[in-house]
Every structure is written in structure tokens, then in C-alpha cells.
N, C-alpha and C positions, 0 to 999 in steps of 0.2 A: 418559212418555206425556202428550200434551197433553189438556186438559180435554174437548175435543170428542170425541176418540177414547175417552176414559174413559167419557163419557156414553153413547156408542153401544154400548160393550162392556157397560155396566151394563144397558142396555135389552135386549140379547140375553140376558143372564143372567136378568133379571126375567121376560121373556116366556116363556122356556123353563121356568123354575121354576113360574110360574103354570099353564102348560099341563100340566106333569107332575102338579102337585097336583090339578088339575081331573080328570085321568085316574085319580086315586086312588093315585098313587105315594107311598110314604112320604117324609117330609120329607128325610131324609138322602140317599136315592136321587135325589129331585128336585133337591137341591142339587148332587149330583155331575153329573147330566145338564146342569144349567144351567152349571156350570163348564166342562164340555166344550164346550158350544155357544158360550159366550163366548170360549173359547180358539180354537175353530175360526174364529169371526168375526174375531178379532184377527189370527190367522194369515193369513187371506185378505186383509184390508185392508193389512196391513203387509208381507206377503210373507216372513214368518219361519217357521221350522220350528215344528211343533205343540208340541214340548216347551218351546221358548223362550216361546211364547205362553201355555202353561199356567202357567209360572212367573210371568209378568207378571200374569196374571189372579189367581193365588193371592195375590200380594202385595196386591191391592186389597181383600181381606178381605170380599167380598160374603157376606151372610147372608140366609137366607130369613126 
């Protein structure tokens, strides 16, 4: 994954995590929601299956 794509995926992750936390969602659940959102974003821009996108996002190791 190129750096620009990685940066956009990270923004999707961070934005979702922040929104979830602001709604009072526990950190682990917020992290899971953010991973799903980042994977959905990656899937949409790359045109890959959701599972493949989830695996790519998981490797990036994002943390709240």
C-alpha cells in the first residue's frame, strides 16, 4: 500500500475511533468499529473484497 493510501486509511480509522469514543463507546469496541470503517474505506477505493481489506488494515497495527 502506498503512503497516500495508508494515510487516508489511517484518517478513516482515527475519525471513526474519535466519533465512537465521543459517543461513549468503550475503547475496545471503538477500536473494532474504527478497523471496520478503515477496511470498508480501503475496500471502496481499491475495489477489493472486504476480508482482504480487513487483513491489510490489521497489518497496519492502528491503536487508539
